[in-house]
MARSE-545281 format. One line per field, with one value per residue: residue number from 1; residue in one letter; chain; x, z, y of N, C-alpha, C in turn. Coordinates in nm, 2 decimals, m for minus. Layout:
N
resi = c(NUM / ...)
resn = c(A / ...)
chain = c(A / ...)
n_x = c(X / ...)
n_z = c(Z / ...)
n_y = c(Y / ...)
ca_x = c(X / ...)
ca_z = c(Z / ...)
ca_y = c(Y / ...)
c_x = c(X / ...)
c_z = c(Z / ...)
c_y = c(Y / ...)
//
This chain:
77
resi = c(1 / 2 / 3 / 4 / 5 / 6 / 7 / 8 / 9 / 10 / 11 / 12 / 13 / 14 / 15 / 16 / 17 / 18 / 19 / 20 / 21 / 22 / 23 / 24 / 25 / 26 / 27 / 28 / 29 / 30 / 31 / 32 / 33 / 34 / 35 / 36 / 37 / 38 / 39 / 40 / 41 / 42 / 43 / 44 / 45 / 46 / 47 / 48 / 49 / 50 / 51 / 52 / 53 / 54 / 55 / 56 / 57 / 58 / 59 / 60 / 61 / 62 / 63 / 64 / 65 / 66 / 67 / 68 / 69 / 70 / 71 / 72 / 73 / 74 / 75 / 76 / 77)
resn = c(X / X / X / X / X / X / X / X / X / X / X / X / X / X / X / X / X / X / X / X / X / X / X / X / X / X / X / X / X / X / X / X / X / X / X / X / X / X / X / X / X / X / X / X / X / X / X / X / X / X / X / X / X / X / X / X / X / X / X / X / X / X / X / X / X / X / X / X / X / X / X / X / X / X / X / X / X)
chain = c(A / A / A / A / A / A / A / A / A / A / A / A / A / A / A / A / A / A / A / A / A / A / A / A / A / A / A / A / A / A / A / A / A / A / A / A / A / A / A / A / A / A / A / A / A / A / A / A / A / A / A / A / A / A / A / A / A / A / A / A / A / A / A / A / A / A / A / A / A / A / A / A / A / A / A / A / A)
n_x = c(2.19 / 1.95 / 2.04 / 2.14 / 1.91 / 1.78 / 1.97 / 1.94 / 1.67 / 1.68 / 1.85 / 1.71 / 1.48 / 1.58 / 1.67 / 1.42 / 1.30 / 1.46 / 1.41 / 1.14 / 1.13 / 1.22 / 1.00 / 0.82 / 0.91 / 1.01 / 1.26 / 1.44 / 1.56 / 1.47 / 1.41 / 1.40 / 1.45 / 1.52 / 1.80 / 1.89 / 1.76 / 1.92 / 2.13 / 2.04 / 2.00 / 1.99 / 1.74 / 1.56 / 1.56 / 1.39 / 1.13 / 1.16 / 1.21 / 0.97 / 0.81 / 0.90 / 0.86 / 0.60 / 0.29 / 0.18 / 0.38 / 0.59 / 0.78 / 1.03 / 1.09 / 1.33 / 1.38 / 1.14 / 0.86 / 0.76 / 0.52 / 0.45 / 0.64 / 0.64 / 0.55 / 0.33 / 0.45 / 0.35 / 0.38 / 0.65 / 0.98)
n_z = c(8.89 / 8.77 / 8.58 / 8.39 / 8.29 / 8.19 / 7.98 / 7.82 / 7.75 / 7.60 / 7.38 / 7.27 / 7.20 / 7.00 / 6.81 / 6.74 / 6.63 / 6.40 / 6.26 / 6.22 / 6.03 / 5.81 / 5.76 / 5.66 / 5.40 / 5.17 / 5.05 / 4.98 / 4.74 / 4.56 / 4.29 / 4.25 / 4.10 / 3.78 / 3.71 / 3.86 / 3.72 / 3.50 / 3.57 / 3.56 / 3.37 / 3.01 / 2.91 / 3.10 / 3.15 / 3.01 / 3.09 / 3.37 / 3.37 / 3.27 / 3.47 / 3.71 / 3.63 / 3.63 / 3.68 / 3.94 / 4.22 / 4.18 / 4.24 / 4.13 / 4.13 / 4.04 / 4.09 / 4.14 / 4.03 / 3.68 / 3.59 / 3.84 / 3.92 / 3.92 / 4.16 / 4.37 / 4.56 / 4.82 / 4.98 / 5.05 / 5.05)
n_y = c(m2.73 / m2.64 / m2.47 / m2.63 / m2.76 / m2.54 / m2.47 / m2.70 / m2.67 / m2.43 / m2.50 / m2.71 / m2.58 / m2.41 / m2.60 / m2.71 / m2.49 / m2.45 / m2.68 / m2.65 / m2.45 / m2.58 / m2.74 / m2.56 / m2.50 / m2.73 / m2.79 / m2.58 / m2.52 / m2.33 / m2.10 / m1.76 / m1.54 / m1.39 / m1.39 / m1.61 / m1.81 / m1.83 / m1.99 / m2.25 / m2.56 / m2.54 / m2.64 / m2.58 / m2.31 / m2.13 / m2.20 / m2.15 / m1.87 / m1.77 / m1.84 / m1.70 / m1.44 / m1.38 / m1.20 / m1.21 / m1.29 / m1.57 / m1.87 / m2.10 / m2.45 / m2.65 / m2.92 / m3.04 / m3.25 / m3.23 / m2.99 / m2.92 / m2.74 / m2.46 / m2.23 / m2.04 / m1.75 / m1.69 / m1.47 / m1.46 / m1.33)
ca_x = c(2.11 / 1.85 / 2.10 / 2.15 / 1.78 / 1.76 / 2.05 / 1.88 / 1.55 / 1.72 / 1.91 / 1.60 / 1.39 / 1.65 / 1.66 / 1.28 / 1.28 / 1.52 / 1.33 / 1.01 / 1.15 / 1.22 / 0.86 / 0.75 / 0.96 / 1.06 / 1.40 / 1.53 / 1.62 / 1.38 / 1.46 / 1.30 / 1.49 / 1.56 / 1.94 / 1.90 / 1.72 / 2.03 / 2.22 / 1.98 / 2.03 / 1.92 / 1.61 / 1.47 / 1.57 / 1.27 / 1.02 / 1.18 / 1.19 / 0.83 / 0.75 / 0.94 / 0.82 / 0.45 / 0.23 / 0.18 / 0.51 / 0.60 / 0.92 / 1.05 / 1.16 / 1.38 / 1.38 / 1.00 / 0.81 / 0.71 / 0.38 / 0.43 / 0.76 / 0.61 / 0.46 / 0.32 / 0.54 / 0.28 / 0.43 / 0.79 / 1.06)
ca_z = c(8.81 / 8.70 / 8.46 / 8.29 / 8.23 / 8.10 / 7.86 / 7.73 / 7.69 / 7.50 / 7.27 / 7.21 / 7.13 / 6.88 / 6.71 / 6.69 / 6.54 / 6.27 / 6.18 / 6.18 / 5.91 / 5.71 / 5.72 / 5.58 / 5.26 / 5.18 / 5.01 / 4.97 / 4.61 / 4.47 / 4.21 / 4.26 / 4.02 / 3.64 / 3.71 / 3.91 / 3.62 / 3.40 / 3.62 / 3.53 / 3.24 / 2.90 / 2.89 / 3.21 / 3.17 / 2.96 / 3.18 / 3.49 / 3.35 / 3.25 / 3.61 / 3.80 / 3.58 / 3.63 / 3.74 / 4.08 / 4.25 / 4.19 / 4.24 / 4.05 / 4.19 / 3.93 / 4.13 / 4.16 / 3.91 / 3.58 / 3.61 / 3.98 / 3.96 / 3.94 / 4.27 / 4.42 / 4.67 / 4.95 / 5.06 / 5.09 / 4.97)
ca_y = c(m2.82 / m2.57 / m2.41 / m2.74 / m2.77 / m2.42 / m2.48 / m2.80 / m2.62 / m2.33 / m2.57 / m2.79 / m2.49 / m2.37 / m2.71 / m2.72 / m2.37 / m2.47 / m2.79 / m2.59 / m2.37 / m2.68 / m2.79 / m2.45 / m2.51 / m2.86 / m2.82 / m2.46 / m2.51 / m2.25 / m1.99 / m1.65 / m1.43 / m1.43 / m1.42 / m1.74 / m1.90 / m1.85 / m2.09 / m2.38 / m2.61 / m2.47 / m2.69 / m2.53 / m2.17 / m2.05 / m2.23 / m2.08 / m1.73 / m1.74 / m1.86 / m1.60 / m1.31 / m1.37 / m1.08 / m1.24 / m1.35 / m1.71 / m1.92 / m2.22 / m2.56 / m2.74 / m3.06 / m3.10 / m3.31 / m3.14 / m2.96 / m2.86 / m2.67 / m2.31 / m2.22 / m1.90 / m1.72 / m1.69 / m1.36 / m1.47 / m1.24)
c_x = c(2.00 / 1.91 / 2.12 / 2.02 / 1.75 / 1.84 / 1.99 / 1.75 / 1.58 / 1.77 / 1.80 / 1.51 / 1.45 / 1.65 / 1.52 / 1.25 / 1.34 / 1.45 / 1.20 / 1.02 / 1.16 / 1.09 / 0.79 / 0.79 / 1.04 / 1.21 / 1.49 / 1.60 / 1.54 / 1.46 / 1.36 / 1.33 / 1.54 / 1.71 / 1.97 / 1.86 / 1.83 / 2.13 / 2.17 / 2.02 / 1.94 / 1.77 / 1.51 / 1.46 / 1.44 / 1.15 / 1.03 / 1.16 / 1.05 / 0.75 / 0.77 / 0.90 / 0.67 / 0.41 / 0.23 / 0.31 / 0.50 / 0.75 / 0.92 / 1.14 / 1.20 / 1.38 / 1.24 / 0.96 / 0.75 / 0.56 / 0.36 / 0.56 / 0.74 / 0.51 / 0.45 / 0.41 / 0.48 / 0.34 / 0.57 / 0.87 / 1.14)
c_z = c(8.72 / 8.57 / 8.35 / 8.22 / 8.14 / 7.97 / 7.76 / 7.67 / 7.58 / 7.37 / 7.20 / 7.14 / 7.00 / 6.77 / 6.65 / 6.60 / 6.40 / 6.19 / 6.14 / 6.05 / 5.79 / 5.66 / 5.64 / 5.43 / 5.25 / 5.14 / 5.00 / 4.84 / 4.51 / 4.40 / 4.21 / 4.17 / 3.88 / 3.64 / 3.77 / 3.81 / 3.52 / 3.44 / 3.60 / 3.40 / 3.13 / 2.89 / 2.99 / 3.22 / 3.12 / 3.05 / 3.31 / 3.48 / 3.34 / 3.39 / 3.70 / 3.76 / 3.57 / 3.71 / 3.89 / 4.11 / 4.26 / 4.20 / 4.17 / 4.12 / 4.07 / 3.97 / 4.17 / 4.03 / 3.81 / 3.60 / 3.75 / 4.02 / 3.98 / 4.05 / 4.32 / 4.55 / 4.81 / 5.04 / 5.10 / 5.00 / 4.86)
c_y = c(m2.75 / m2.50 / m2.51 / m2.76 / m2.65 / m2.43 / m2.59 / m2.75 / m2.52 / m2.40 / m2.65 / m2.70 / m2.44 / m2.47 / m2.72 / m2.60 / m2.39 / m2.58 / m2.74 / m2.51 / m2.47 / m2.73 / m2.69 / m2.46 / m2.63 / m2.87 / m2.70 / m2.45 / m2.43 / m2.14 / m1.88 / m1.54 / m1.48 / m1.46 / m1.56 / m1.85 / m1.93 / m1.95 / m2.24 / m2.43 / m2.55 / m2.51 / m2.63 / m2.38 / m2.09 / m2.07 / m2.15 / m1.93 / m1.69 / m1.76 / m1.74 / m1.46 / m1.29 / m1.24 / m1.10 / m1.32 / m1.50 / m1.75 / m2.06 / m2.32 / m2.65 / m2.88 / m3.12 / m3.16 / m3.20 / m3.12 / m2.90 / m2.78 / m2.52 / m2.30 / m2.07 / m1.88 / m1.72 / m1.58 / m1.36 / m1.38 / m1.31)
//
Protein backbone atom coordinates (compact mmCIF):
# COMPACT_ATOMS: atom_id res chain seq x y z
CA UNK A 1 0.00 0.00 0.00
CA UNK A 2 2.81 2.42 0.75
CA UNK A 3 4.34 1.88 -2.70
CA UNK A 4 1.06 2.99 -4.30
CA UNK A 5 1.08 6.19 -2.24
CA UNK A 6 4.70 6.80 -3.20
CA UNK A 7 3.88 6.28 -6.91
CA UNK A 8 0.93 8.69 -6.68
CA UNK A 9 3.09 11.27 -4.90
CA UNK A 10 5.84 11.02 -7.52
CA UNK A 11 3.42 11.29 -10.46
CA UNK A 12 1.55 14.15 -8.83
CA UNK A 13 4.78 15.99 -8.16
CA UNK A 14 5.86 15.52 -11.76
CA UNK A 15 2.57 16.91 -13.03
CA UNK A 16 2.78 19.90 -10.71
CA UNK A 17 6.33 20.55 -11.90
CA UNK A 18 5.21 20.57 -15.53
CA UNK A 19 2.29 22.88 -14.88
CA UNK A 20 4.53 25.19 -12.85
CA UNK A 21 6.74 25.62 -15.89
CA UNK A 22 3.66 26.71 -17.81
CA UNK A 23 2.93 29.43 -15.30
CA UNK A 24 6.42 30.85 -15.75
CA UNK A 25 5.82 31.44 -19.44
CA UNK A 26 2.31 31.53 -20.71
CA UNK A 27 2.49 30.02 -24.19
CA UNK A 28 5.94 29.00 -25.39
CA UNK A 29 5.54 30.68 -28.78
CA UNK A 30 8.36 33.13 -28.27
CA UNK A 31 10.99 33.99 -30.85
CA UNK A 32 14.52 34.51 -29.53
CA UNK A 33 16.72 34.46 -32.66
CA UNK A 34 16.78 36.34 -35.97
CA UNK A 35 16.50 33.04 -37.89
CA UNK A 36 13.22 32.35 -36.07
CA UNK A 37 11.93 35.80 -37.06
CA UNK A 38 12.31 34.82 -40.72
CA UNK A 39 9.58 32.20 -40.24
CA UNK A 40 7.02 34.85 -39.27
CA UNK A 41 4.76 36.68 -41.75
CA UNK A 42 6.46 39.52 -43.63
CA UNK A 43 4.55 42.18 -41.67
CA UNK A 44 6.09 41.02 -38.36
CA UNK A 45 9.66 40.14 -39.40
CA UNK A 46 11.15 43.63 -39.09
CA UNK A 47 9.58 44.26 -35.69
CA UNK A 48 10.69 40.83 -34.47
CA UNK A 49 14.27 41.33 -35.66
CA UNK A 50 14.52 44.73 -34.01
CA UNK A 51 13.25 43.16 -30.79
CA UNK A 52 15.60 40.16 -30.61
CA UNK A 53 18.68 42.19 -31.60
CA UNK A 54 18.40 44.74 -28.78
CA UNK A 55 21.45 45.36 -26.61
CA UNK A 56 19.69 43.73 -23.64
CA UNK A 57 18.27 40.29 -24.51
CA UNK A 58 14.59 40.31 -25.48
CA UNK A 59 12.21 37.84 -27.10
CA UNK A 60 9.19 38.35 -29.34
CA UNK A 61 5.66 36.96 -28.94
CA UNK A 62 3.82 37.13 -32.25
CA UNK A 63 0.52 36.13 -30.65
CA UNK A 64 0.48 38.88 -27.99
CA UNK A 65 -1.34 42.18 -28.55
CA UNK A 66 0.55 44.85 -30.46
CA UNK A 67 2.69 46.94 -28.13
CA UNK A 68 3.42 44.09 -25.70
CA UNK A 69 5.07 41.58 -28.03
CA UNK A 70 8.71 42.43 -27.29
CA UNK A 71 9.63 41.32 -23.78
CA UNK A 72 12.89 41.11 -21.78
CA UNK A 73 14.36 37.60 -21.44
CA UNK A 74 14.76 37.73 -17.64
CA UNK A 75 17.88 35.58 -17.79
CA UNK A 76 16.41 32.80 -19.93
CA UNK A 77 18.52 31.30 -22.72
